[in-house]
All heavy atoms as TSV, in Angstrom:
chain	resi	resn	atom	element	x	y	z
A	1	MET	N	N	9.844	24.214	-47.781
A	1	MET	CA	C	9.541	22.857	-47.377
A	1	MET	C	C	9.268	22.047	-48.632
A	1	MET	O	O	8.560	22.468	-49.524
A	1	MET	CB	C	8.328	22.872	-46.453
A	1	MET	CG	C	8.059	21.562	-45.844
A	1	MET	SD	S	7.177	21.850	-44.311
A	1	MET	CE	C	5.746	20.906	-44.556
A	2	VAL	N	N	9.807	20.865	-48.671
A	2	VAL	CA	C	9.662	20.004	-49.830
A	2	VAL	C	C	8.517	19.037	-49.593
A	2	VAL	O	O	8.450	18.381	-48.552
A	2	VAL	CB	C	10.968	19.216	-50.080
A	2	VAL	CG1	C	10.795	18.266	-51.245
A	2	VAL	CG2	C	12.118	20.160	-50.307
A	3	ASP	N	N	7.596	18.976	-50.547
A	3	ASP	CA	C	6.490	18.021	-50.435
A	3	ASP	C	C	6.986	16.634	-50.792
A	3	ASP	O	O	7.645	16.446	-51.806
A	3	ASP	CB	C	5.340	18.396	-51.366
A	3	ASP	CG	C	4.640	19.664	-50.917
A	3	ASP	OD1	O	4.652	19.934	-49.697
A	3	ASP	OD2	O	4.097	20.371	-51.775
A	4	GLU	N	N	6.664	15.687	-49.941
A	4	GLU	CA	C	7.040	14.309	-50.214
A	4	GLU	C	C	6.009	13.680	-51.123
A	4	GLU	O	O	4.826	13.913	-50.988
A	4	GLU	CB	C	7.118	13.514	-48.920
A	4	GLU	CG	C	8.225	13.953	-48.007
A	4	GLU	CD	C	8.279	13.094	-46.757
A	4	GLU	OE1	O	7.696	12.001	-46.756
A	4	GLU	OE2	O	8.923	13.531	-45.797
A	5	VAL	N	N	6.477	12.885	-52.039
A	5	VAL	CA	C	5.570	12.150	-52.914
A	5	VAL	C	C	5.218	10.863	-52.210
A	5	VAL	O	O	6.091	10.067	-51.871
A	5	VAL	CB	C	6.230	11.856	-54.275
A	5	VAL	CG1	C	5.308	11.027	-55.139
A	5	VAL	CG2	C	6.621	13.150	-54.957
A	6	THR	N	N	3.942	10.699	-51.941
A	6	THR	CA	C	3.513	9.484	-51.250
A	6	THR	C	C	2.904	8.528	-52.252
A	6	THR	O	O	2.183	8.946	-53.162
A	6	THR	CB	C	2.461	9.806	-50.166
A	6	THR	OG1	O	1.377	10.482	-50.764
A	6	THR	CG2	C	3.070	10.676	-49.083
A	7	PRO	N	N	3.206	7.252	-52.120
A	7	PRO	CA	C	2.604	6.286	-53.040
A	7	PRO	C	C	1.101	6.191	-52.778
A	7	PRO	O	O	0.621	6.509	-51.697
A	7	PRO	CB	C	3.295	4.971	-52.683
A	7	PRO	CG	C	3.782	5.164	-51.289
A	7	PRO	CD	C	4.059	6.631	-51.133
A	8	ASP	N	N	0.383	5.781	-53.808
A	8	ASP	CA	C	-1.062	5.624	-53.653
A	8	ASP	C	C	-1.337	4.468	-52.712
A	8	ASP	O	O	-1.096	3.308	-53.037
A	8	ASP	CB	C	-1.731	5.355	-55.009
A	8	ASP	CG	C	-1.704	6.584	-55.889
A	8	ASP	OD1	O	-1.658	7.702	-55.326
A	8	ASP	OD2	O	-1.721	6.439	-57.119
A	9	LEU	N	N	-1.818	4.801	-51.525
A	9	LEU	CA	C	-2.145	3.789	-50.541
A	9	LEU	C	C	-3.604	3.406	-50.692
A	9	LEU	O	O	-4.437	4.245	-51.027
A	9	LEU	CB	C	-1.906	4.317	-49.124
A	9	LEU	CG	C	-0.468	4.653	-48.770
A	9	LEU	CD1	C	-0.411	5.327	-47.408
A	9	LEU	CD2	C	0.385	3.409	-48.781
A	10	PRO	N	N	-3.925	2.147	-50.432
A	10	PRO	CA	C	-5.339	1.777	-50.466
A	10	PRO	C	C	-6.078	2.496	-49.342
A	10	PRO	O	O	-5.516	2.780	-48.289
A	10	PRO	CB	C	-5.327	0.267	-50.246
A	10	PRO	CG	C	-4.014	-0.025	-49.619
A	10	PRO	CD	C	-3.068	1.039	-50.082
A	11	LYS	N	N	-7.331	2.819	-49.603
A	11	LYS	CA	C	-8.137	3.502	-48.589
A	11	LYS	C	C	-8.338	2.582	-47.395
A	11	LYS	O	O	-8.580	1.391	-47.543
A	11	LYS	CB	C	-9.491	3.925	-49.161
A	11	LYS	CG	C	-9.368	5.041	-50.176
A	11	LYS	CD	C	-8.814	6.277	-49.509
A	11	LYS	CE	C	-8.682	7.403	-50.505
A	11	LYS	NZ	N	-8.018	8.558	-49.935
A	12	ALA	N	N	-8.219	3.150	-46.226
A	12	ALA	CA	C	-8.357	2.382	-44.988
A	12	ALA	C	C	-9.817	2.035	-44.753
A	12	ALA	O	O	-10.717	2.818	-45.056
A	12	ALA	CB	C	-7.798	3.178	-43.822
A	13	GLY	N	N	-10.043	0.879	-44.188
A	13	GLY	CA	C	-11.393	0.433	-43.871
A	13	GLY	C	C	-11.792	0.853	-42.472
A	13	GLY	O	O	-11.099	1.624	-41.797
A	14	LEU	N	N	-12.908	0.330	-42.032
A	14	LEU	CA	C	-13.452	0.670	-40.722
A	14	LEU	C	C	-12.528	0.213	-39.599
A	14	LEU	O	O	-12.309	0.945	-38.627
A	14	LEU	CB	C	-14.847	0.062	-40.558
A	14	LEU	CG	C	-15.598	0.422	-39.293
A	14	LEU	CD1	C	-15.812	1.927	-39.196
A	14	LEU	CD2	C	-16.923	-0.306	-39.234
A	15	ALA	N	N	-11.962	-0.979	-39.713
A	15	ALA	CA	C	-11.070	-1.487	-38.661
A	15	ALA	C	C	-9.804	-0.636	-38.549
A	15	ALA	O	O	-9.367	-0.307	-37.441
A	15	ALA	CB	C	-10.706	-2.941	-38.941
A	16	ASP	N	N	-9.223	-0.258	-39.682
A	16	ASP	CA	C	-8.034	0.596	-39.665
A	16	ASP	C	C	-8.347	1.956	-39.066
A	16	ASP	O	O	-7.557	2.520	-38.314
A	16	ASP	CB	C	-7.465	0.763	-41.071
A	16	ASP	CG	C	-6.920	-0.525	-41.643
A	16	ASP	OD1	O	-6.430	-1.357	-40.857
A	16	ASP	OD2	O	-6.998	-0.703	-42.876
A	17	THR	N	N	-9.515	2.485	-39.405
A	17	THR	CA	C	-9.919	3.779	-38.876
A	17	THR	C	C	-10.134	3.701	-37.374
A	17	THR	O	O	-9.711	4.589	-36.629
A	17	THR	CB	C	-11.206	4.260	-39.569
A	17	THR	OG1	O	-10.975	4.318	-40.983
A	17	THR	CG2	C	-11.622	5.621	-39.086
A	18	ALA	N	N	-10.775	2.625	-36.907
A	18	ALA	CA	C	-11.016	2.457	-35.471
A	18	ALA	C	C	-9.695	2.328	-34.716
A	18	ALA	O	O	-9.547	2.891	-33.619
A	18	ALA	CB	C	-11.896	1.238	-35.223
A	19	LYS	N	N	-8.721	1.610	-35.287
A	19	LYS	CA	C	-7.415	1.489	-34.632
A	19	LYS	C	C	-6.713	2.836	-34.557
A	19	LYS	O	O	-6.132	3.185	-33.531
A	19	LYS	CB	C	-6.533	0.492	-35.385
A	19	LYS	CG	C	-6.884	-0.949	-35.104
A	19	LYS	CD	C	-5.799	-1.892	-35.578
A	19	LYS	CE	C	-5.824	-2.015	-37.085
A	19	LYS	NZ	N	-4.921	-3.042	-37.597
A	20	ALA	N	N	-6.784	3.620	-35.625
A	20	ALA	CA	C	-6.133	4.928	-35.644
A	20	ALA	C	C	-6.784	5.885	-34.643
A	20	ALA	O	O	-6.095	6.602	-33.910
A	20	ALA	CB	C	-6.197	5.526	-37.046
A	21	VAL	N	N	-8.111	5.884	-34.590
A	21	VAL	CA	C	-8.821	6.762	-33.658
A	21	VAL	C	C	-8.575	6.307	-32.218
A	21	VAL	O	O	-8.342	7.127	-31.327
A	21	VAL	CB	C	-10.330	6.817	-33.978
A	21	VAL	CG1	C	-11.105	7.542	-32.901
A	21	VAL	CG2	C	-10.553	7.488	-35.322
A	22	GLY	N	N	-8.614	5.008	-31.986
A	22	GLY	CA	C	-8.351	4.483	-30.643
A	22	GLY	C	C	-6.949	4.836	-30.162
A	22	GLY	O	O	-6.750	5.226	-29.012
A	23	ALA	N	N	-5.965	4.724	-31.036
A	23	ALA	CA	C	-4.596	5.088	-30.678
A	23	ALA	C	C	-4.488	6.584	-30.420
A	23	ALA	O	O	-3.744	7.022	-29.534
A	23	ALA	CB	C	-3.633	4.672	-31.779
A	24	SER	N	N	-5.251	7.368	-31.141
A	24	SER	CA	C	-5.242	8.811	-30.936
A	24	SER	C	C	-5.851	9.189	-29.584
A	24	SER	O	O	-5.439	10.180	-28.976
A	24	SER	CB	C	-6.008	9.514	-32.053
A	24	SER	OG	O	-5.372	9.303	-33.287
A	25	PHE	N	N	-6.830	8.431	-29.123
A	25	PHE	CA	C	-7.422	8.690	-27.815
A	25	PHE	C	C	-6.359	8.600	-26.727
A	25	PHE	O	O	-6.400	9.336	-25.750
A	25	PHE	CB	C	-8.533	7.689	-27.510
A	25	PHE	CG	C	-9.884	8.073	-28.030
A	25	PHE	CD1	C	-10.052	9.053	-28.985
A	25	PHE	CD2	C	-11.010	7.441	-27.572
A	25	PHE	CE1	C	-11.301	9.405	-29.469
A	25	PHE	CE2	C	-12.276	7.765	-28.040
A	25	PHE	CZ	C	-12.421	8.755	-28.997
A	26	PHE	N	N	-5.415	7.677	-26.891
A	26	PHE	CA	C	-4.384	7.473	-25.879
A	26	PHE	C	C	-3.081	8.202	-26.204
A	26	PHE	O	O	-2.161	8.211	-25.419
A	26	PHE	CB	C	-4.105	5.979	-25.698
A	26	PHE	CG	C	-5.283	5.222	-25.157
A	26	PHE	CD1	C	-6.036	4.408	-25.979
A	26	PHE	CD2	C	-5.648	5.355	-23.833
A	26	PHE	CE1	C	-7.120	3.722	-25.489
A	26	PHE	CE2	C	-6.749	4.674	-23.327
A	26	PHE	CZ	C	-7.489	3.856	-24.158
A	27	GLY	N	N	-2.997	8.786	-27.395
A	27	GLY	CA	C	-1.808	9.538	-27.780
A	27	GLY	C	C	-0.601	8.681	-28.066
A	27	GLY	O	O	0.529	9.096	-27.798
A	28	VAL	N	N	-0.803	7.489	-28.611
A	28	VAL	CA	C	0.310	6.581	-28.862
A	28	VAL	C	C	0.597	6.407	-30.350
A	28	VAL	O	O	1.228	5.440	-30.744
A	28	VAL	CB	C	0.060	5.200	-28.208
A	28	VAL	CG1	C	0.036	5.311	-26.699
A	28	VAL	CG2	C	-1.224	4.575	-28.722
A	29	ARG	N	N	0.151	7.338	-31.162
A	29	ARG	CA	C	0.362	7.231	-32.611
A	29	ARG	C	C	1.717	7.817	-32.972
A	29	ARG	O	O	2.044	8.935	-32.586
A	29	ARG	CB	C	-0.748	8.009	-33.323
A	29	ARG	CG	C	-1.080	7.513	-34.677
A	29	ARG	CD	C	-1.758	6.173	-34.568
A	29	ARG	NE	N	-2.146	5.753	-35.906
A	29	ARG	CZ	C	-2.222	4.519	-36.262
A	29	ARG	NH1	N	-1.990	3.572	-35.407
A	29	ARG	NH2	N	-2.558	4.197	-37.480
A	30	GLY	N	N	2.525	7.087	-33.709
A	30	GLY	CA	C	3.833	7.572	-34.132
A	30	GLY	C	C	3.733	8.460	-35.362
A	30	GLY	O	O	2.698	8.539	-36.026
A	31	SER	N	N	4.826	9.118	-35.676
A	31	SER	CA	C	4.850	10.047	-36.803
A	31	SER	C	C	4.652	9.332	-38.137
A	31	SER	O	O	3.916	9.817	-38.999
A	31	SER	CB	C	6.177	10.803	-36.816
A	31	SER	OG	O	6.229	11.667	-37.919
A	32	ALA	N	N	5.293	8.200	-38.300
A	32	ALA	CA	C	5.159	7.456	-39.559
A	32	ALA	C	C	3.725	6.958	-39.745
A	32	ALA	O	O	3.174	7.025	-40.848
A	32	ALA	CB	C	6.120	6.288	-39.596
A	33	ALA	N	N	3.126	6.478	-38.663
A	33	ALA	CA	C	1.739	6.014	-38.736
A	33	ALA	C	C	0.809	7.180	-39.028
A	33	ALA	O	O	-0.167	7.027	-39.770
A	33	ALA	CB	C	1.344	5.330	-37.438
A	34	HIS	N	N	1.095	8.345	-38.472
A	34	HIS	CA	C	0.275	9.528	-38.723
A	34	HIS	C	C	0.322	9.908	-40.195
A	34	HIS	O	O	-0.715	10.187	-40.806
A	34	HIS	CB	C	0.743	10.697	-37.865
A	34	HIS	CG	C	0.069	11.984	-38.196
A	34	HIS	ND1	N	-1.246	12.215	-37.862
A	34	HIS	CD2	C	0.504	13.084	-38.844
A	34	HIS	CE1	C	-1.579	13.417	-38.297
A	34	HIS	NE2	N	-0.529	13.965	-38.890
A	35	GLN	N	N	1.503	9.899	-40.781
A	35	GLN	CA	C	1.634	10.244	-42.204
A	35	GLN	C	C	0.894	9.233	-43.074
A	35	GLN	O	O	0.254	9.604	-44.057
A	35	GLN	CB	C	3.117	10.295	-42.602
A	35	GLN	CG	C	3.854	11.453	-41.972
A	35	GLN	CD	C	3.278	12.791	-42.383
A	35	GLN	OE1	O	2.816	12.983	-43.499
A	35	GLN	NE2	N	3.285	13.724	-41.451
A	36	ARG	N	N	0.973	7.967	-42.724
A	36	ARG	CA	C	0.268	6.933	-43.475
A	36	ARG	C	C	-1.238	7.121	-43.352
A	36	ARG	O	O	-1.983	6.993	-44.319
A	36	ARG	CB	C	0.698	5.553	-42.974
A	36	ARG	CG	C	0.160	4.401	-43.782
A	36	ARG	CD	C	0.668	3.051	-43.278
A	36	ARG	NE	N	0.325	2.828	-41.871
A	36	ARG	CZ	C	1.213	2.770	-40.884
A	36	ARG	NH1	N	2.493	2.923	-41.129
A	36	ARG	NH2	N	0.827	2.563	-39.644
A	37	ASP	N	N	-1.706	7.480	-42.150
A	37	ASP	CA	C	-3.131	7.690	-41.926
A	37	ASP	C	C	-3.649	8.889	-42.696
A	37	ASP	O	O	-4.758	8.868	-43.224
A	37	ASP	CB	C	-3.412	7.874	-40.443
A	37	ASP	CG	C	-3.233	6.597	-39.657
A	37	ASP	OD1	O	-3.207	5.522	-40.284
A	37	ASP	OD2	O	-3.119	6.679	-38.423
A	38	VAL	N	N	-2.873	9.964	-42.744
A	38	VAL	CA	C	-3.293	11.166	-43.469
A	38	VAL	C	C	-3.539	10.826	-44.938
A	38	VAL	O	O	-4.481	11.341	-45.552
A	38	VAL	CB	C	-2.232	12.281	-43.328
A	38	VAL	CG1	C	-2.487	13.420	-44.298
A	38	VAL	CG2	C	-2.209	12.805	-41.911
A	39	ALA	N	N	-2.736	9.931	-45.468
A	39	ALA	CA	C	-2.870	9.582	-46.883
A	39	ALA	C	C	-3.999	8.606	-47.158
A	39	ALA	O	O	-4.529	8.575	-48.268
A	39	ALA	CB	C	-1.552	8.992	-47.384
A	40	SER	N	N	-4.400	7.797	-46.158
A	40	SER	CA	C	-5.338	6.722	-46.473
A	40	SER	C	C	-6.697	6.807	-45.773
A	40	SER	O	O	-7.632	6.153	-46.208
A	40	SER	CB	C	-4.701	5.367	-46.141
A	40	SER	OG	O	-4.482	5.254	-44.756
A	41	LEU	N	N	-6.829	7.580	-44.696
A	41	LEU	CA	C	-8.088	7.601	-43.958
A	41	LEU	C	C	-9.087	8.578	-44.558
A	41	LEU	O	O	-8.717	9.637	-45.054
A	41	LEU	CB	C	-7.859	7.965	-42.490
A	41	LEU	CG	C	-7.119	6.929	-41.655
A	41	LEU	CD1	C	-6.904	7.450	-40.242
A	41	LEU	CD2	C	-7.850	5.617	-41.617
A	42	ASN	N	N	-10.352	8.204	-44.472
A	42	ASN	CA	C	-11.451	9.065	-44.913
A	42	ASN	C	C	-11.848	9.955	-43.734
A	42	ASN	O	O	-12.250	9.447	-42.689
A	42	ASN	CB	C	-12.633	8.181	-45.345
A	42	ASN	CG	C	-13.830	8.960	-45.777
A	42	ASN	OD1	O	-13.853	10.185	-45.722
A	42	ASN	ND2	N	-14.849	8.249	-46.214
A	43	PRO	N	N	-11.756	11.292	-43.883
A	43	PRO	CA	C	-12.042	12.190	-42.753
A	43	PRO	C	C	-13.453	12.037	-42.191
A	43	PRO	O	O	-13.649	12.153	-40.987
A	43	PRO	CB	C	-11.840	13.587	-43.338
A	43	PRO	CG	C	-11.043	13.401	-44.565
A	43	PRO	CD	C	-11.314	12.015	-45.054
A	44	VAL	N	N	-14.425	11.793	-43.034
A	44	VAL	CA	C	-15.804	11.623	-42.559
A	44	VAL	C	C	-15.913	10.380	-41.691
A	44	VAL	O	O	-16.557	10.399	-40.636
A	44	VAL	CB	C	-16.782	11.561	-43.752
A	44	VAL	CG1	C	-18.186	11.274	-43.293
A	44	VAL	CG2	C	-16.728	12.851	-44.551
A	45	LEU	N	N	-15.255	9.316	-42.095
A	45	LEU	CA	C	-15.264	8.080	-41.317
A	45	LEU	C	C	-14.528	8.268	-39.997
A	45	LEU	O	O	-14.956	7.742	-38.970
A	45	LEU	CB	C	-14.652	6.946	-42.134
A	45	LEU	CG	C	-14.804	5.532	-41.604
A	45	LEU	CD1	C	-16.277	5.180	-41.411
A	45	LEU	CD2	C	-14.159	4.533	-42.553
A	46	VAL	N	N	-13.448	9.028	-40.005
A	46	VAL	CA	C	-12.696	9.306	-38.778
A	46	VAL	C	C	-13.580	10.044	-37.772
A	46	VAL	O	O	-13.606	9.710	-36.582
A	46	VAL	CB	C	-11.412	10.103	-39.074
A	46	VAL	CG1	C	-10.760	10.600	-37.797
A	46	VAL	CG2	C	-10.433	9.279	-39.872
A	47	ILE	N	N	-14.314	11.027	-38.241
A	47	ILE	CA	C	-15.203	11.793	-37.364
A	47	ILE	C	C	-16.294	10.885	-36.795
A	47	ILE	O	O	-16.585	10.917	-35.595
A	47	ILE	CB	C	-15.798	13.002	-38.107
A	47	ILE	CG1	C	-14.698	14.010	-38.422
A	47	ILE	CG2	C	-16.922	13.647	-37.297
A	47	ILE	CD1	C	-15.114	15.112	-39.363
A	48	GLY	N	N	-16.894	10.078	-37.651
A	48	GLY	CA	C	-17.947	9.170	-37.197
A	48	GLY	C	C	-17.453	8.174	-36.173
A	48	GLY	O	O	-18.095	7.959	-35.132
A	49	VAL	N	N	-16.313	7.571	-36.434
A	49	VAL	CA	C	-15.751	6.589	-35.497
A	49	VAL	C	C	-15.342	7.291	-34.199
A	49	VAL	O	O	-15.552	6.753	-33.104
A	49	VAL	CB	C	-14.562	5.847	-36.135
A	49	VAL	CG1	C	-13.796	5.030	-35.103
A	49	VAL	CG2	C	-15.033	4.956	-37.266
A	50	GLY	N	N	-14.799	8.490	-34.303
A	50	GLY	CA	C	-14.405	9.243	-33.115
A	50	GLY	C	C	-15.588	9.553	-32.217
A	50	GLY	O	O	-15.523	9.387	-30.994
A	51	VAL	N	N	-16.694	9.997	-32.821
A	51	VAL	CA	C	-17.893	10.298	-32.042
A	51	VAL	C	C	-18.449	9.019	-31.405
A	51	VAL	O	O	-18.842	9.007	-30.231
A	51	VAL	CB	C	-18.947	10.992	-32.923
A	51	VAL	CG1	C	-20.289	11.068	-32.241
A	51	VAL	CG2	C	-18.471	12.382	-33.327
A	52	ALA	N	N	-18.455	7.933	-32.163
A	52	ALA	CA	C	-18.977	6.670	-31.643
A	52	ALA	C	C	-18.119	6.154	-30.482
A	52	ALA	O	O	-18.653	5.731	-29.448
A	52	ALA	CB	C	-19.047	5.624	-32.759
A	53	LEU	N	N	-16.803	6.199	-30.627
A	53	LEU	CA	C	-15.926	5.734	-29.553
A	53	LEU	C	C	-16.019	6.634	-28.327
A	53	LEU	O	O	-15.968	6.141	-27.192
A	53	LEU	CB	C	-14.478	5.633	-30.042
A	53	LEU	CG	C	-14.172	4.480	-30.993
A	53	LEU	CD1	C	-12.708	4.510	-31.420
A	53	LEU	CD2	C	-14.500	3.142	-30.367
A	54	ALA	N	N	-16.179	7.930	-28.534
A	54	ALA	CA	C	-16.342	8.838	-27.393
A	54	ALA	C	C	-17.646	8.537	-26.658
A	54	ALA	O	O	-17.685	8.539	-25.424
A	54	ALA	CB	C	-16.309	10.284	-27.870
A	55	ALA	N	N	-18.712	8.264	-27.408
A	55	ALA	CA	C	-19.998	7.932	-26.780
A	55	ALA	C	C	-19.899	6.628	-26.000
A	55	ALA	O	O	-20.406	6.524	-24.875
A	55	ALA	CB	C	-21.088	7.836	-27.847
A	56	ILE	N	N	-19.236	5.637	-26.569
A	56	ILE	CA	C	-19.046	4.363	-25.875
A	56	ILE	C	C	-18.238	4.569	-24.597
A	56	ILE	O	O	-18.553	4.005	-23.545
A	56	ILE	CB	C	-18.368	3.333	-26.803
A	56	ILE	CG1	C	-19.328	2.925	-27.912
A	56	ILE	CG2	C	-17.870	2.123	-26.029
A	56	ILE	CD1	C	-18.687	2.126	-29.039
A	57	PHE	N	N	-17.225	5.411	-24.657
A	57	PHE	CA	C	-16.398	5.708	-23.489
A	57	PHE	C	C	-17.226	6.359	-22.381
A	57	PHE	O	O	-17.122	5.983	-21.215
A	57	PHE	CB	C	-15.231	6.619	-23.901
A	57	PHE	CG	C	-14.328	6.996	-22.777
A	57	PHE	CD1	C	-13.472	6.066	-22.203
A	57	PHE	CD2	C	-14.307	8.295	-22.297
A	57	PHE	CE1	C	-12.635	6.421	-21.157
A	57	PHE	CE2	C	-13.475	8.656	-21.263
A	57	PHE	CZ	C	-12.630	7.726	-20.696
A	58	VAL	N	N	-18.059	7.327	-22.740
A	58	VAL	CA	C	-18.893	8.015	-21.754
A	58	VAL	C	C	-19.900	7.052	-21.131
A	58	VAL	O	O	-20.088	7.030	-19.912
A	58	VAL	CB	C	-19.597	9.235	-22.382
A	58	VAL	CG1	C	-20.668	9.797	-21.463
A	58	VAL	CG2	C	-18.583	10.305	-22.751
A	59	VAL	N	N	-20.534	6.223	-21.949
A	59	VAL	CA	C	-21.506	5.250	-21.426
A	59	VAL	C	C	-20.808	4.266	-20.490
A	59	VAL	O	O	-21.347	3.929	-19.427
A	59	VAL	CB	C	-22.220	4.522	-22.584
A	59	VAL	CG1	C	-23.010	3.329	-22.084
A	59	VAL	CG2	C	-23.128	5.487	-23.332
A	60	ALA	N	N	-19.609	3.831	-20.845
A	60	ALA	CA	C	-18.865	2.911	-19.986
A	60	ALA	C	C	-18.535	3.572	-18.649
A	60	ALA	O	O	-18.668	2.927	-17.588
A	60	ALA	CB	C	-17.585	2.449	-20.685
A	61	LEU	N	N	-18.126	4.817	-18.668
A	61	LEU	CA	C	-17.833	5.522	-17.424
A	61	LEU	C	C	-19.090	5.649	-16.552
A	61	LEU	O	O	-19.026	5.448	-15.336
A	61	LEU	CB	C	-17.267	6.909	-17.698
A	61	LEU	CG	C	-15.820	6.965	-18.184
A	61	LEU	CD1	C	-15.432	8.404	-18.458
A	61	LEU	CD2	C	-14.892	6.340	-17.177
A	62	VAL	N	N	-20.210	5.994	-17.147
A	62	VAL	CA	C	-21.453	6.127	-16.400
A	62	VAL	C	C	-21.833	4.786	-15.777
A	62	VAL	O	O	-22.235	4.726	-14.605
A	62	VAL	CB	C	-22.594	6.666	-17.301
A	62	VAL	CG1	C	-23.956	6.558	-16.630
A	62	VAL	CG2	C	-22.311	8.107	-17.707
A	63	LEU	N	N	-21.707	3.699	-16.528
A	63	LEU	CA	C	-22.040	2.381	-15.992
A	63	LEU	C	C	-21.109	1.988	-14.844
A	63	LEU	O	O	-21.556	1.426	-13.838
A	63	LEU	CB	C	-21.997	1.336	-17.103
A	63	LEU	CG	C	-23.102	1.425	-18.142
A	63	LEU	CD1	C	-22.876	0.406	-19.249
A	63	LEU	CD2	C	-24.463	1.213	-17.498
A	64	ILE	N	N	-19.840	2.284	-14.980
A	64	ILE	CA	C	-18.888	1.969	-13.906
A	64	ILE	C	C	-19.221	2.752	-12.654
A	64	ILE	O	O	-19.226	2.206	-11.543
A	64	ILE	CB	C	-17.438	2.249	-14.367
A	64	ILE	CG1	C	-17.026	1.227	-15.430
A	64	ILE	CG2	C	-16.469	2.251	-13.194
A	64	ILE	CD1	C	-15.719	1.535	-16.123
A	65	VAL	N	N	-19.543	4.024	-12.801
A	65	VAL	CA	C	-19.894	4.846	-11.631
A	65	VAL	C	C	-21.172	4.326	-10.974
A	65	VAL	O	O	-21.259	4.249	-9.747
A	65	VAL	CB	C	-20.025	6.335	-12.034
A	65	VAL	CG1	C	-20.653	7.148	-10.921
A	65	VAL	CG2	C	-18.686	6.895	-12.426
A	66	LYS	N	N	-22.153	3.961	-11.795
A	66	LYS	CA	C	-23.399	3.420	-11.226
A	66	LYS	C	C	-23.150	2.122	-10.464
A	66	LYS	O	O	-23.761	1.874	-9.433
A	66	LYS	CB	C	-24.435	3.193	-12.328
A	66	LYS	CG	C	-25.080	4.474	-12.782
A	66	LYS	CD	C	-26.228	4.201	-13.723
A	66	LYS	CE	C	-26.915	5.504	-14.084
A	66	LYS	NZ	N	-28.146	5.291	-14.819
A	67	LEU	N	N	-22.281	1.268	-10.971
A	67	LEU	CA	C	-21.962	0.028	-10.281
A	67	LEU	C	C	-21.226	0.274	-8.974
A	67	LEU	O	O	-21.465	-0.404	-7.979
A	67	LEU	CB	C	-21.120	-0.881	-11.183
A	67	LEU	CG	C	-21.840	-1.545	-12.342
A	67	LEU	CD1	C	-20.841	-2.274	-13.241
A	67	LEU	CD2	C	-22.881	-2.509	-11.828
A	68	VAL	N	N	-20.335	1.251	-8.961
A	68	VAL	CA	C	-19.563	1.535	-7.756
A	68	VAL	C	C	-20.431	2.210	-6.710
A	68	VAL	O	O	-20.338	1.877	-5.511
A	68	VAL	CB	C	-18.340	2.418	-8.102
A	68	VAL	CG1	C	-17.654	2.938	-6.853
A	68	VAL	CG2	C	-17.363	1.646	-8.963
A	69	VAL	N	N	-21.292	3.118	-7.116
A	69	VAL	CA	C	-22.111	3.868	-6.171
A	69	VAL	C	C	-23.272	3.021	-5.650
A	69	VAL	O	O	-23.672	3.150	-4.488
A	69	VAL	CB	C	-22.650	5.161	-6.825
A	69	VAL	CG1	C	-23.639	5.878	-5.925
A	69	VAL	CG2	C	-21.498	6.078	-7.177
A	70	ALA	N	N	-23.795	2.147	-6.451
A	70	ALA	CA	C	-24.969	1.356	-6.040
A	70	ALA	C	C	-24.647	0.326	-4.998
A	70	ALA	O	O	-23.641	-0.113	-4.704
A	70	ALA	CB	C	-25.564	0.654	-7.252
C-alpha cells in the first residue's frame, strides 16, 4: 500500500469538529471528508465533542418522552 502525501492542513477548530462528529452520528461522512478530518482534527477534541453531543442527544430524548407522557 502506498502512503499518500497529504498537504499540511490547518488544524480544525471547534465548529469543524462539531460538524464532523455530527455527520458521523448520522453516517453521512464521505471518504474524502474522512481523509481530510484524519489529517486535521484533534482526537481529544473529537472525543470531548462526541461525549457532549451524545449527552445533549440523551437529554433531548428524555425531555421529549417526558413531554409526550405528561
